[in-house]
mmCIF entry with sequence, helices, sheets and N, C-alpha, C, O atoms, coordinates in Angstrom:
data_MODEL
# 
_entry.id   MODEL 
# 
_entity.id                         1 
_entity.type                       polymer 
_entity.pdbx_number_of_molecules   1 
# 
_entity_poly.entity_id                      1 
_entity_poly.type                           'polypeptide(L)' 
_entity_poly.nstd_linkage                   no 
_entity_poly.nstd_monomer                   no 
_entity_poly.pdbx_seq_one_letter_code       MKFLKSVKAEMKQVTWPSKKQLRKDTLVVIETSIIFGLMFFVMDTAIQTVFDLILK 
_entity_poly.pdbx_seq_one_letter_code_can   MKFLKSVKAEMKQVTWPSKKQLRKDTLVVIETSIIFGLMFFVMDTAIQTVFDLILK 
_entity_poly.pdbx_strand_id                 A 
# 
loop_
_entity_poly_seq.entity_id 
_entity_poly_seq.num 
_entity_poly_seq.mon_id 
_entity_poly_seq.hetero 
1 1  MET n 
1 2  LYS n 
1 3  PHE n 
1 4  LEU n 
1 5  LYS n 
1 6  SER n 
1 7  VAL n 
1 8  LYS n 
1 9  ALA n 
1 10 GLU n 
1 11 MET n 
1 12 LYS n 
1 13 GLN n 
1 14 VAL n 
1 15 THR n 
1 16 TRP n 
1 17 PRO n 
1 18 SER n 
1 19 LYS n 
1 20 LYS n 
1 21 GLN n 
1 22 LEU n 
1 23 ARG n 
1 24 LYS n 
1 25 ASP n 
1 26 THR n 
1 27 LEU n 
1 28 VAL n 
1 29 VAL n 
1 30 ILE n 
1 31 GLU n 
1 32 THR n 
1 33 SER n 
1 34 ILE n 
1 35 ILE n 
1 36 PHE n 
1 37 GLY n 
1 38 LEU n 
1 39 MET n 
1 40 PHE n 
1 41 PHE n 
1 42 VAL n 
1 43 MET n 
1 44 ASP n 
1 45 THR n 
1 46 ALA n 
1 47 ILE n 
1 48 GLN n 
1 49 THR n 
1 50 VAL n 
1 51 PHE n 
1 52 ASP n 
1 53 LEU n 
1 54 ILE n 
1 55 LEU n 
1 56 LYS n 
# 
_struct_asym.id          A 
_struct_asym.entity_id   1 
# 
loop_
_struct_conf.conf_type_id 
_struct_conf.id 
_struct_conf.pdbx_PDB_helix_id 
_struct_conf.beg_label_comp_id 
_struct_conf.beg_label_asym_id 
_struct_conf.beg_label_seq_id 
_struct_conf.pdbx_beg_PDB_ins_code 
_struct_conf.end_label_comp_id 
_struct_conf.end_label_asym_id 
_struct_conf.end_label_seq_id 
_struct_conf.pdbx_end_PDB_ins_code 
_struct_conf.beg_auth_comp_id 
_struct_conf.beg_auth_asym_id 
_struct_conf.beg_auth_seq_id 
_struct_conf.end_auth_comp_id 
_struct_conf.end_auth_asym_id 
_struct_conf.end_auth_seq_id 
_struct_conf.pdbx_PDB_helix_class 
_struct_conf.details 
_struct_conf.pdbx_PDB_helix_length 
HELX_P HELX_P1 AA1 LYS A 2  ? GLN A 13 ? LYS A 2  GLN A 13 1 ? 12 
HELX_P HELX_P2 AA2 LYS A 19 ? LEU A 55 ? LYS A 19 LEU A 55 1 ? 37 
# 
_struct_conf_type.id          HELX_P 
_struct_conf_type.criteria    ? 
_struct_conf_type.reference   ? 
# 
loop_
_atom_site.group_PDB 
_atom_site.id 
_atom_site.type_symbol 
_atom_site.label_atom_id 
_atom_site.label_alt_id 
_atom_site.label_comp_id 
_atom_site.label_asym_id 
_atom_site.label_entity_id 
_atom_site.label_seq_id 
_atom_site.pdbx_PDB_ins_code 
_atom_site.Cartn_x 
_atom_site.Cartn_y 
_atom_site.Cartn_z 
_atom_site.occupancy 
_atom_site.B_iso_or_equiv 
_atom_site.pdbx_formal_charge 
_atom_site.auth_seq_id 
_atom_site.auth_comp_id 
_atom_site.auth_asym_id 
_atom_site.auth_atom_id 
_atom_site.pdbx_PDB_model_num 
ATOM 1   N N  . MET A 1 1  ? -27.360 -9.532  13.399 1.00 0.00 ? 1  MET A N  1 
ATOM 2   C CA . MET A 1 1  ? -27.513 -9.071  12.020 1.00 0.00 ? 1  MET A CA 1 
ATOM 3   C C  . MET A 1 1  ? -27.166 -7.594  11.886 1.00 0.00 ? 1  MET A C  1 
ATOM 4   O O  . MET A 1 1  ? -26.698 -7.144  10.840 1.00 0.00 ? 1  MET A O  1 
ATOM 5   N N  . LYS A 1 2  ? -27.406 -6.841  12.972 1.00 0.00 ? 2  LYS A N  1 
ATOM 6   C CA . LYS A 1 2  ? -27.097 -5.416  12.922 1.00 0.00 ? 2  LYS A CA 1 
ATOM 7   C C  . LYS A 1 2  ? -25.595 -5.200  12.677 1.00 0.00 ? 2  LYS A C  1 
ATOM 8   O O  . LYS A 1 2  ? -25.187 -4.295  11.948 1.00 0.00 ? 2  LYS A O  1 
ATOM 9   N N  . PHE A 1 3  ? -24.792 -6.058  13.310 1.00 0.00 ? 3  PHE A N  1 
ATOM 10  C CA . PHE A 1 3  ? -23.347 -5.942  13.138 1.00 0.00 ? 3  PHE A CA 1 
ATOM 11  C C  . PHE A 1 3  ? -22.962 -6.128  11.668 1.00 0.00 ? 3  PHE A C  1 
ATOM 12  O O  . PHE A 1 3  ? -22.180 -5.345  11.129 1.00 0.00 ? 3  PHE A O  1 
ATOM 13  N N  . LEU A 1 4  ? -23.502 -7.149  11.025 1.00 0.00 ? 4  LEU A N  1 
ATOM 14  C CA . LEU A 1 4  ? -23.157 -7.415  9.628  1.00 0.00 ? 4  LEU A CA 1 
ATOM 15  C C  . LEU A 1 4  ? -23.616 -6.281  8.714  1.00 0.00 ? 4  LEU A C  1 
ATOM 16  O O  . LEU A 1 4  ? -22.926 -5.948  7.751  1.00 0.00 ? 4  LEU A O  1 
ATOM 17  N N  . LYS A 1 5  ? -24.763 -5.691  9.004  1.00 0.00 ? 5  LYS A N  1 
ATOM 18  C CA . LYS A 1 5  ? -25.224 -4.545  8.211  1.00 0.00 ? 5  LYS A CA 1 
ATOM 19  C C  . LYS A 1 5  ? -24.289 -3.355  8.396  1.00 0.00 ? 5  LYS A C  1 
ATOM 20  O O  . LYS A 1 5  ? -24.008 -2.620  7.450  1.00 0.00 ? 5  LYS A O  1 
ATOM 21  N N  . SER A 1 6  ? -23.815 -3.177  9.617  1.00 0.00 ? 6  SER A N  1 
ATOM 22  C CA . SER A 1 6  ? -22.871 -2.084  9.880  1.00 0.00 ? 6  SER A CA 1 
ATOM 23  C C  . SER A 1 6  ? -21.560 -2.308  9.133  1.00 0.00 ? 6  SER A C  1 
ATOM 24  O O  . SER A 1 6  ? -20.988 -1.373  8.571  1.00 0.00 ? 6  SER A O  1 
ATOM 25  N N  . VAL A 1 7  ? -21.095 -3.540  9.130  1.00 0.00 ? 7  VAL A N  1 
ATOM 26  C CA . VAL A 1 7  ? -19.857 -3.867  8.416  1.00 0.00 ? 7  VAL A CA 1 
ATOM 27  C C  . VAL A 1 7  ? -20.029 -3.598  6.927  1.00 0.00 ? 7  VAL A C  1 
ATOM 28  O O  . VAL A 1 7  ? -19.148 -3.020  6.291  1.00 0.00 ? 7  VAL A O  1 
ATOM 29  N N  . LYS A 1 8  ? -21.147 -4.012  6.380  1.00 0.00 ? 8  LYS A N  1 
ATOM 30  C CA . LYS A 1 8  ? -21.411 -3.798  4.953  1.00 0.00 ? 8  LYS A CA 1 
ATOM 31  C C  . LYS A 1 8  ? -21.446 -2.301  4.627  1.00 0.00 ? 8  LYS A C  1 
ATOM 32  O O  . LYS A 1 8  ? -20.905 -1.870  3.609  1.00 0.00 ? 8  LYS A O  1 
ATOM 33  N N  . ALA A 1 9  ? -22.088 -1.513  5.497  1.00 0.00 ? 9  ALA A N  1 
ATOM 34  C CA . ALA A 1 9  ? -22.164 -0.064  5.278  1.00 0.00 ? 9  ALA A CA 1 
ATOM 35  C C  . ALA A 1 9  ? -20.763 0.566   5.336  1.00 0.00 ? 9  ALA A C  1 
ATOM 36  O O  . ALA A 1 9  ? -20.441 1.445   4.536  1.00 0.00 ? 9  ALA A O  1 
ATOM 37  N N  . GLU A 1 10 ? -19.943 0.117   6.279  1.00 0.00 ? 10 GLU A N  1 
ATOM 38  C CA . GLU A 1 10 ? -18.577 0.649   6.396  1.00 0.00 ? 10 GLU A CA 1 
ATOM 39  C C  . GLU A 1 10 ? -17.729 0.280   5.185  1.00 0.00 ? 10 GLU A C  1 
ATOM 40  O O  . GLU A 1 10 ? -16.948 1.098   4.699  1.00 0.00 ? 10 GLU A O  1 
ATOM 41  N N  . MET A 1 11 ? -17.881 -0.941  4.700  1.00 0.00 ? 11 MET A N  1 
ATOM 42  C CA . MET A 1 11 ? -17.097 -1.383  3.548  1.00 0.00 ? 11 MET A CA 1 
ATOM 43  C C  . MET A 1 11 ? -17.442 -0.592  2.290  1.00 0.00 ? 11 MET A C  1 
ATOM 44  O O  . MET A 1 11 ? -16.599 -0.435  1.406  1.00 0.00 ? 11 MET A O  1 
ATOM 45  N N  . LYS A 1 12 ? -18.655 -0.101  2.204  1.00 0.00 ? 12 LYS A N  1 
ATOM 46  C CA . LYS A 1 12 ? -19.033 0.727   1.050  1.00 0.00 ? 12 LYS A CA 1 
ATOM 47  C C  . LYS A 1 12 ? -18.352 2.089   1.099  1.00 0.00 ? 12 LYS A C  1 
ATOM 48  O O  . LYS A 1 12 ? -18.180 2.733   0.064  1.00 0.00 ? 12 LYS A O  1 
ATOM 49  N N  . GLN A 1 13 ? -17.965 2.532   2.290  1.00 0.00 ? 13 GLN A N  1 
ATOM 50  C CA . GLN A 1 13 ? -17.320 3.846   2.443  1.00 0.00 ? 13 GLN A CA 1 
ATOM 51  C C  . GLN A 1 13 ? -15.816 3.786   2.217  1.00 0.00 ? 13 GLN A C  1 
ATOM 52  O O  . GLN A 1 13 ? -15.165 4.822   2.080  1.00 0.00 ? 13 GLN A O  1 
ATOM 53  N N  . VAL A 1 14 ? -15.261 2.578   2.178  1.00 0.00 ? 14 VAL A N  1 
ATOM 54  C CA . VAL A 1 14 ? -13.817 2.419   2.008  1.00 0.00 ? 14 VAL A CA 1 
ATOM 55  C C  . VAL A 1 14 ? -13.424 2.829   0.596  1.00 0.00 ? 14 VAL A C  1 
ATOM 56  O O  . VAL A 1 14 ? -14.085 2.467   -0.377 1.00 0.00 ? 14 VAL A O  1 
ATOM 57  N N  . THR A 1 15 ? -12.332 3.593   0.501  1.00 0.00 ? 15 THR A N  1 
ATOM 58  C CA . THR A 1 15 ? -11.784 3.926   -0.817 1.00 0.00 ? 15 THR A CA 1 
ATOM 59  C C  . THR A 1 15 ? -10.561 3.047   -1.042 1.00 0.00 ? 15 THR A C  1 
ATOM 60  O O  . THR A 1 15 ? -9.559  3.186   -0.340 1.00 0.00 ? 15 THR A O  1 
ATOM 61  N N  . TRP A 1 16 ? -10.633 2.149   -2.009 1.00 0.00 ? 16 TRP A N  1 
ATOM 62  C CA . TRP A 1 16 ? -9.559  1.223   -2.283 1.00 0.00 ? 16 TRP A CA 1 
ATOM 63  C C  . TRP A 1 16 ? -8.555  1.877   -3.223 1.00 0.00 ? 16 TRP A C  1 
ATOM 64  O O  . TRP A 1 16 ? -8.938  2.654   -4.097 1.00 0.00 ? 16 TRP A O  1 
ATOM 65  N N  . PRO A 1 17 ? -7.262  1.566   -3.049 1.00 0.00 ? 17 PRO A N  1 
ATOM 66  C CA . PRO A 1 17 ? -6.253  2.161   -3.933 1.00 0.00 ? 17 PRO A CA 1 
ATOM 67  C C  . PRO A 1 17 ? -6.357  1.606   -5.349 1.00 0.00 ? 17 PRO A C  1 
ATOM 68  O O  . PRO A 1 17 ? -6.829  0.492   -5.577 1.00 0.00 ? 17 PRO A O  1 
ATOM 69  N N  . SER A 1 18 ? -5.902  2.419   -6.282 1.00 0.00 ? 18 SER A N  1 
ATOM 70  C CA . SER A 1 18 ? -5.866  1.957   -7.675 1.00 0.00 ? 18 SER A CA 1 
ATOM 71  C C  . SER A 1 18 ? -4.725  0.948   -7.830 1.00 0.00 ? 18 SER A C  1 
ATOM 72  O O  . SER A 1 18 ? -3.877  0.816   -6.947 1.00 0.00 ? 18 SER A O  1 
ATOM 73  N N  . LYS A 1 19 ? -4.717  0.240   -8.960 1.00 0.00 ? 19 LYS A N  1 
ATOM 74  C CA . LYS A 1 19 ? -3.649  -0.733  -9.201 1.00 0.00 ? 19 LYS A CA 1 
ATOM 75  C C  . LYS A 1 19 ? -2.291  -0.052  -9.240 1.00 0.00 ? 19 LYS A C  1 
ATOM 76  O O  . LYS A 1 19 ? -1.300  -0.597  -8.753 1.00 0.00 ? 19 LYS A O  1 
ATOM 77  N N  . LYS A 1 20 ? -2.249  1.140   -9.820 1.00 0.00 ? 20 LYS A N  1 
ATOM 78  C CA . LYS A 1 20 ? -0.990  1.879   -9.927 1.00 0.00 ? 20 LYS A CA 1 
ATOM 79  C C  . LYS A 1 20 ? -0.481  2.259   -8.538 1.00 0.00 ? 20 LYS A C  1 
ATOM 80  O O  . LYS A 1 20 ? 0.704   2.096   -8.247 1.00 0.00 ? 20 LYS A O  1 
ATOM 81  N N  . GLN A 1 21 ? -1.365  2.764   -7.680 1.00 0.00 ? 21 GLN A N  1 
ATOM 82  C CA . GLN A 1 21 ? -0.976  3.157   -6.327 1.00 0.00 ? 21 GLN A CA 1 
ATOM 83  C C  . GLN A 1 21 ? -0.580  1.930   -5.502 1.00 0.00 ? 21 GLN A C  1 
ATOM 84  O O  . GLN A 1 21 ? 0.384   1.981   -4.738 1.00 0.00 ? 21 GLN A O  1 
ATOM 85  N N  . LEU A 1 22 ? -1.316  0.840   -5.654 1.00 0.00 ? 22 LEU A N  1 
ATOM 86  C CA . LEU A 1 22 ? -1.009  -0.390  -4.931 1.00 0.00 ? 22 LEU A CA 1 
ATOM 87  C C  . LEU A 1 22 ? 0.366   -0.921  -5.316 1.00 0.00 ? 22 LEU A C  1 
ATOM 88  O O  . LEU A 1 22 ? 1.130   -1.356  -4.455 1.00 0.00 ? 22 LEU A O  1 
ATOM 89  N N  . ARG A 1 23 ? 0.681   -0.887  -6.610 1.00 0.00 ? 23 ARG A N  1 
ATOM 90  C CA . ARG A 1 23 ? 1.985   -1.343  -7.097 1.00 0.00 ? 23 ARG A CA 1 
ATOM 91  C C  . ARG A 1 23 ? 3.091   -0.454  -6.523 1.00 0.00 ? 23 ARG A C  1 
ATOM 92  O O  . ARG A 1 23 ? 4.127   -0.953  -6.084 1.00 0.00 ? 23 ARG A O  1 
ATOM 93  N N  . LYS A 1 24 ? 2.868   0.853   -6.528 1.00 0.00 ? 24 LYS A N  1 
ATOM 94  C CA . LYS A 1 24 ? 3.859   1.794   -6.009 1.00 0.00 ? 24 LYS A CA 1 
ATOM 95  C C  . LYS A 1 24 ? 4.103   1.551   -4.515 1.00 0.00 ? 24 LYS A C  1 
ATOM 96  O O  . LYS A 1 24 ? 5.251   1.506   -4.072 1.00 0.00 ? 24 LYS A O  1 
ATOM 97  N N  . ASP A 1 25 ? 3.027   1.397   -3.747 1.00 0.00 ? 25 ASP A N  1 
ATOM 98  C CA . ASP A 1 25 ? 3.159   1.169   -2.314 1.00 0.00 ? 25 ASP A CA 1 
ATOM 99  C C  . ASP A 1 25 ? 3.847   -0.162  -2.015 1.00 0.00 ? 25 ASP A C  1 
ATOM 100 O O  . ASP A 1 25 ? 4.642   -0.259  -1.081 1.00 0.00 ? 25 ASP A O  1 
ATOM 101 N N  . THR A 1 26 ? 3.540   -1.178  -2.807 1.00 0.00 ? 26 THR A N  1 
ATOM 102 C CA . THR A 1 26 ? 4.170   -2.482  -2.623 1.00 0.00 ? 26 THR A CA 1 
ATOM 103 C C  . THR A 1 26 ? 5.668   -2.396  -2.880 1.00 0.00 ? 26 THR A C  1 
ATOM 104 O O  . THR A 1 26 ? 6.457   -2.972  -2.131 1.00 0.00 ? 26 THR A O  1 
ATOM 105 N N  . LEU A 1 27 ? 6.065   -1.687  -3.926 1.00 0.00 ? 27 LEU A N  1 
ATOM 106 C CA . LEU A 1 27 ? 7.494   -1.526  -4.217 1.00 0.00 ? 27 LEU A CA 1 
ATOM 107 C C  . LEU A 1 27 ? 8.210   -0.765  -3.109 1.00 0.00 ? 27 LEU A C  1 
ATOM 108 O O  . LEU A 1 27 ? 9.353   -1.083  -2.780 1.00 0.00 ? 27 LEU A O  1 
ATOM 109 N N  . VAL A 1 28 ? 7.556   0.227   -2.536 1.00 0.00 ? 28 VAL A N  1 
ATOM 110 C CA . VAL A 1 28 ? 8.158   0.974   -1.428 1.00 0.00 ? 28 VAL A CA 1 
ATOM 111 C C  . VAL A 1 28 ? 8.390   0.044   -0.236 1.00 0.00 ? 28 VAL A C  1 
ATOM 112 O O  . VAL A 1 28 ? 9.441   0.112   0.402  1.00 0.00 ? 28 VAL A O  1 
ATOM 113 N N  . VAL A 1 29 ? 7.436   -0.811  0.065  1.00 0.00 ? 29 VAL A N  1 
ATOM 114 C CA . VAL A 1 29 ? 7.577   -1.749  1.180  1.00 0.00 ? 29 VAL A CA 1 
ATOM 115 C C  . VAL A 1 29 ? 8.715   -2.732  0.908  1.00 0.00 ? 29 VAL A C  1 
ATOM 116 O O  . VAL A 1 29 ? 9.514   -3.013  1.802  1.00 0.00 ? 29 VAL A O  1 
ATOM 117 N N  . ILE A 1 30 ? 8.797   -3.253  -0.305 1.00 0.00 ? 30 ILE A N  1 
ATOM 118 C CA . ILE A 1 30 ? 9.864   -4.201  -0.651 1.00 0.00 ? 30 ILE A CA 1 
ATOM 119 C C  . ILE A 1 30 ? 11.230  -3.524  -0.576 1.00 0.00 ? 30 ILE A C  1 
ATOM 120 O O  . ILE A 1 30 ? 12.172  -4.083  -0.015 1.00 0.00 ? 30 ILE A O  1 
ATOM 121 N N  . GLU A 1 31 ? 11.340  -2.323  -1.139 1.00 0.00 ? 31 GLU A N  1 
ATOM 122 C CA . GLU A 1 31 ? 12.618  -1.601  -1.103 1.00 0.00 ? 31 GLU A CA 1 
ATOM 123 C C  . GLU A 1 31 ? 13.043  -1.291  0.327  1.00 0.00 ? 31 GLU A C  1 
ATOM 124 O O  . GLU A 1 31 ? 14.213  -1.444  0.679  1.00 0.00 ? 31 GLU A O  1 
ATOM 125 N N  . THR A 1 32 ? 12.099  -0.858  1.145  1.00 0.00 ? 32 THR A N  1 
ATOM 126 C CA . THR A 1 32 ? 12.407  -0.537  2.538  1.00 0.00 ? 32 THR A CA 1 
ATOM 127 C C  . THR A 1 32 ? 12.856  -1.784  3.287  1.00 0.00 ? 32 THR A C  1 
ATOM 128 O O  . THR A 1 32 ? 13.791  -1.724  4.085  1.00 0.00 ? 32 THR A O  1 
ATOM 129 N N  . SER A 1 33 ? 12.203  -2.905  3.039  1.00 0.00 ? 33 SER A N  1 
ATOM 130 C CA . SER A 1 33 ? 12.582  -4.168  3.691  1.00 0.00 ? 33 SER A CA 1 
ATOM 131 C C  . SER A 1 33 ? 13.995  -4.571  3.312  1.00 0.00 ? 33 SER A C  1 
ATOM 132 O O  . SER A 1 33 ? 14.768  -5.005  4.166  1.00 0.00 ? 33 SER A O  1 
ATOM 133 N N  . ILE A 1 34 ? 14.339  -4.432  2.036  1.00 0.00 ? 34 ILE A N  1 
ATOM 134 C CA . ILE A 1 34 ? 15.683  -4.778  1.575  1.00 0.00 ? 34 ILE A CA 1 
ATOM 135 C C  . ILE A 1 34 ? 16.723  -3.855  2.213  1.00 0.00 ? 34 ILE A C  1 
ATOM 136 O O  . ILE A 1 34 ? 17.770  -4.318  2.666  1.00 0.00 ? 34 ILE A O  1 
ATOM 137 N N  . ILE A 1 35 ? 16.440  -2.573  2.247  1.00 0.00 ? 35 ILE A N  1 
ATOM 138 C CA . ILE A 1 35 ? 17.382  -1.607  2.835  1.00 0.00 ? 35 ILE A CA 1 
ATOM 139 C C  . ILE A 1 35 ? 17.614  -1.911  4.311  1.00 0.00 ? 35 ILE A C  1 
ATOM 140 O O  . ILE A 1 35 ? 18.757  -1.935  4.766  1.00 0.00 ? 35 ILE A O  1 
ATOM 141 N N  . PHE A 1 36 ? 16.525  -2.146  5.072  1.00 0.00 ? 36 PHE A N  1 
ATOM 142 C CA . PHE A 1 36 ? 16.689  -2.449  6.494  1.00 0.00 ? 36 PHE A CA 1 
ATOM 143 C C  . PHE A 1 36 ? 17.398  -3.785  6.693  1.00 0.00 ? 36 PHE A C  1 
ATOM 144 O O  . PHE A 1 36 ? 18.209  -3.919  7.609  1.00 0.00 ? 36 PHE A O  1 
ATOM 145 N N  . GLY A 1 37 ? 17.105  -4.778  5.845  1.00 0.00 ? 37 GLY A N  1 
ATOM 146 C CA . GLY A 1 37 ? 17.794  -6.055  5.953  1.00 0.00 ? 37 GLY A CA 1 
ATOM 147 C C  . GLY A 1 37 ? 19.288  -5.905  5.748  1.00 0.00 ? 37 GLY A C  1 
ATOM 148 O O  . GLY A 1 37 ? 20.080  -6.469  6.502  1.00 0.00 ? 37 GLY A O  1 
ATOM 149 N N  . LEU A 1 38 ? 19.678  -5.152  4.736  1.00 0.00 ? 38 LEU A N  1 
ATOM 150 C CA . LEU A 1 38 ? 21.105  -4.906  4.483  1.00 0.00 ? 38 LEU A CA 1 
ATOM 151 C C  . LEU A 1 38 ? 21.746  -4.124  5.628  1.00 0.00 ? 38 LEU A C  1 
ATOM 152 O O  . LEU A 1 38 ? 22.870  -4.418  6.034  1.00 0.00 ? 38 LEU A O  1 
ATOM 153 N N  . MET A 1 39 ? 21.031  -3.132  6.144  1.00 0.00 ? 39 MET A N  1 
ATOM 154 C CA . MET A 1 39 ? 21.551  -2.329  7.246  1.00 0.00 ? 39 MET A CA 1 
ATOM 155 C C  . MET A 1 39 ? 21.785  -3.202  8.487  1.00 0.00 ? 39 MET A C  1 
ATOM 156 O O  . MET A 1 39 ? 22.822  -3.089  9.140  1.00 0.00 ? 39 MET A O  1 
ATOM 157 N N  . PHE A 1 40 ? 20.815  -4.074  8.811  1.00 0.00 ? 40 PHE A N  1 
ATOM 158 C CA . PHE A 1 40 ? 20.985  -4.956  9.964  1.00 0.00 ? 40 PHE A CA 1 
ATOM 159 C C  . PHE A 1 40 ? 22.120  -5.958  9.741  1.00 0.00 ? 40 PHE A C  1 
ATOM 160 O O  . PHE A 1 40 ? 22.854  -6.279  10.677 1.00 0.00 ? 40 PHE A O  1 
ATOM 161 N N  . PHE A 1 41 ? 22.269  -6.453  8.514  1.00 0.00 ? 41 PHE A N  1 
ATOM 162 C CA . PHE A 1 41 ? 23.364  -7.364  8.203  1.00 0.00 ? 41 PHE A CA 1 
ATOM 163 C C  . PHE A 1 41 ? 24.716  -6.694  8.426  1.00 0.00 ? 41 PHE A C  1 
ATOM 164 O O  . PHE A 1 41 ? 25.603  -7.275  9.051  1.00 0.00 ? 41 PHE A O  1 
ATOM 165 N N  . VAL A 1 42 ? 24.873  -5.477  7.917  1.00 0.00 ? 42 VAL A N  1 
ATOM 166 C CA . VAL A 1 42 ? 26.139  -4.749  8.068  1.00 0.00 ? 42 VAL A CA 1 
ATOM 167 C C  . VAL A 1 42 ? 26.422  -4.461  9.536  1.00 0.00 ? 42 VAL A C  1 
ATOM 168 O O  . VAL A 1 42 ? 27.546  -4.647  10.002 1.00 0.00 ? 42 VAL A O  1 
ATOM 169 N N  . MET A 1 43 ? 25.403  -4.007  10.266 1.00 0.00 ? 43 MET A N  1 
ATOM 170 C CA . MET A 1 43 ? 25.601  -3.705  11.690 1.00 0.00 ? 43 MET A CA 1 
ATOM 171 C C  . MET A 1 43 ? 25.940  -4.969  12.473 1.00 0.00 ? 43 MET A C  1 
ATOM 172 O O  . MET A 1 43 ? 26.823  -4.940  13.330 1.00 0.00 ? 43 MET A O  1 
ATOM 173 N N  . ASP A 1 44 ? 25.259  -6.075  12.195 1.00 0.00 ? 44 ASP A N  1 
ATOM 174 C CA . ASP A 1 44 ? 25.522  -7.331  12.892 1.00 0.00 ? 44 ASP A CA 1 
ATOM 175 C C  . ASP A 1 44 ? 26.931  -7.826  12.608 1.00 0.00 ? 44 ASP A C  1 
ATOM 176 O O  . ASP A 1 44 ? 27.631  -8.273  13.516 1.00 0.00 ? 44 ASP A O  1 
ATOM 177 N N  . THR A 1 45 ? 27.347  -7.748  11.354 1.00 0.00 ? 45 THR A N  1 
ATOM 178 C CA . THR A 1 45 ? 28.695  -8.176  10.984 1.00 0.00 ? 45 THR A CA 1 
ATOM 179 C C  . THR A 1 45 ? 29.750  -7.305  11.664 1.00 0.00 ? 45 THR A C  1 
ATOM 180 O O  . THR A 1 45 ? 30.759  -7.816  12.149 1.00 0.00 ? 45 THR A O  1 
ATOM 181 N N  . ALA A 1 46 ? 29.522  -6.005  11.700 1.00 0.00 ? 46 ALA A N  1 
ATOM 182 C CA . ALA A 1 46 ? 30.478  -5.097  12.347 1.00 0.00 ? 46 ALA A CA 1 
ATOM 183 C C  . ALA A 1 46 ? 30.569  -5.373  13.849 1.00 0.00 ? 46 ALA A C  1 
ATOM 184 O O  . ALA A 1 46 ? 31.667  -5.426  14.402 1.00 0.00 ? 46 ALA A O  1 
ATOM 185 N N  . ILE A 1 47 ? 29.437  -5.546  14.503 1.00 0.00 ? 47 ILE A N  1 
ATOM 186 C CA . ILE A 1 47 ? 29.449  -5.816  15.947 1.00 0.00 ? 47 ILE A CA 1 
ATOM 187 C C  . ILE A 1 47 ? 30.120  -7.159  16.235 1.00 0.00 ? 47 ILE A C  1 
ATOM 188 O O  . ILE A 1 47 ? 30.884  -7.281  17.192 1.00 0.00 ? 47 ILE A O  1 
ATOM 189 N N  . GLN A 1 48 ? 29.835  -8.161  15.410 1.00 0.00 ? 48 GLN A N  1 
ATOM 190 C CA . GLN A 1 48 ? 30.448  -9.473  15.591 1.00 0.00 ? 48 GLN A CA 1 
ATOM 191 C C  . GLN A 1 48 ? 31.963  -9.386  15.421 1.00 0.00 ? 48 GLN A C  1 
ATOM 192 O O  . GLN A 1 48 ? 32.709  -10.012 16.173 1.00 0.00 ? 48 GLN A O  1 
ATOM 193 N N  . THR A 1 49 ? 32.415  -8.618  14.444 1.00 0.00 ? 49 THR A N  1 
ATOM 194 C CA . THR A 1 49 ? 33.851  -8.458  14.214 1.00 0.00 ? 49 THR A CA 1 
ATOM 195 C C  . THR A 1 49 ? 34.520  -7.774  15.408 1.00 0.00 ? 49 THR A C  1 
ATOM 196 O O  . THR A 1 49 ? 35.601  -8.180  15.835 1.00 0.00 ? 49 THR A O  1 
ATOM 197 N N  . VAL A 1 50 ? 33.880  -6.747  15.939 1.00 0.00 ? 50 VAL A N  1 
ATOM 198 C CA . VAL A 1 50 ? 34.438  -6.035  17.103 1.00 0.00 ? 50 VAL A CA 1 
ATOM 199 C C  . VAL A 1 50 ? 34.524  -6.977  18.293 1.00 0.00 ? 50 VAL A C  1 
ATOM 200 O O  . VAL A 1 50 ? 35.549  -7.003  18.974 1.00 0.00 ? 50 VAL A O  1 
ATOM 201 N N  . PHE A 1 51 ? 33.488  -7.744  18.560 1.00 0.00 ? 51 PHE A N  1 
ATOM 202 C CA . PHE A 1 51 ? 33.519  -8.670  19.679 1.00 0.00 ? 51 PHE A CA 1 
ATOM 203 C C  . PHE A 1 51 ? 34.574  -9.765  19.476 1.00 0.00 ? 51 PHE A C  1 
ATOM 204 O O  . PHE A 1 51 ? 35.232  -10.171 20.434 1.00 0.00 ? 51 PHE A O  1 
ATOM 205 N N  . ASP A 1 52 ? 34.739  -10.240 18.249 1.00 0.00 ? 52 ASP A N  1 
ATOM 206 C CA . ASP A 1 52 ? 35.777  -11.235 17.977 1.00 0.00 ? 52 ASP A CA 1 
ATOM 207 C C  . ASP A 1 52 ? 37.170  -10.668 18.254 1.00 0.00 ? 52 ASP A C  1 
ATOM 208 O O  . ASP A 1 52 ? 38.029  -11.361 18.799 1.00 0.00 ? 52 ASP A O  1 
ATOM 209 N N  . LEU A 1 53 ? 37.388  -9.411  17.879 1.00 0.00 ? 53 LEU A N  1 
ATOM 210 C CA . LEU A 1 53 ? 38.684  -8.786  18.137 1.00 0.00 ? 53 LEU A CA 1 
ATOM 211 C C  . LEU A 1 53 ? 38.927  -8.588  19.634 1.00 0.00 ? 53 LEU A C  1 
ATOM 212 O O  . LEU A 1 53 ? 40.049  -8.747  20.115 1.00 0.00 ? 53 LEU A O  1 
ATOM 213 N N  . ILE A 1 54 ? 37.872  -8.244  20.357 1.00 0.00 ? 54 ILE A N  1 
ATOM 214 C CA . ILE A 1 54 ? 38.014  -8.006  21.797 1.00 0.00 ? 54 ILE A CA 1 
ATOM 215 C C  . ILE A 1 54 ? 38.268  -9.315  22.540 1.00 0.00 ? 54 ILE A C  1 
ATOM 216 O O  . ILE A 1 54 ? 39.099  -9.365  23.447 1.00 0.00 ? 54 ILE A O  1 
ATOM 217 N N  . LEU A 1 55 ? 37.558  -10.369 22.160 1.00 0.00 ? 55 LEU A N  1 
ATOM 218 C CA . LEU A 1 55 ? 37.637  -11.627 22.892 1.00 0.00 ? 55 LEU A CA 1 
ATOM 219 C C  . LEU A 1 55 ? 38.848  -12.474 22.522 1.00 0.00 ? 55 LEU A C  1 
ATOM 220 O O  . LEU A 1 55 ? 39.132  -13.443 23.227 1.00 0.00 ? 55 LEU A O  1 
ATOM 221 N N  . LYS A 1 56 ? 39.569  -12.163 21.464 1.00 0.00 ? 56 LYS A N  1 
ATOM 222 C CA . LYS A 1 56 ? 40.749  -12.942 21.063 1.00 0.00 ? 56 LYS A CA 1 
ATOM 223 C C  . LYS A 1 56 ? 41.972  -12.515 21.814 1.00 0.00 ? 56 LYS A C  1 
ATOM 224 O O  . LYS A 1 56 ? 43.052  -13.065 21.600 1.00 0.00 ? 56 LYS A O  1 
# 
């Protein structure tokens, strides 16, 4: 029971983000994921093209 009381006390100290901040952070994560996905796609396509040229 001591553990659960400690958890409850810790959860009261947590500062949760506002809806505006949460939305902003979520958009940053989505944008970053899209950018990295596109970057990996371009790099993979370029490397594949180079290997195709070398092996032909």
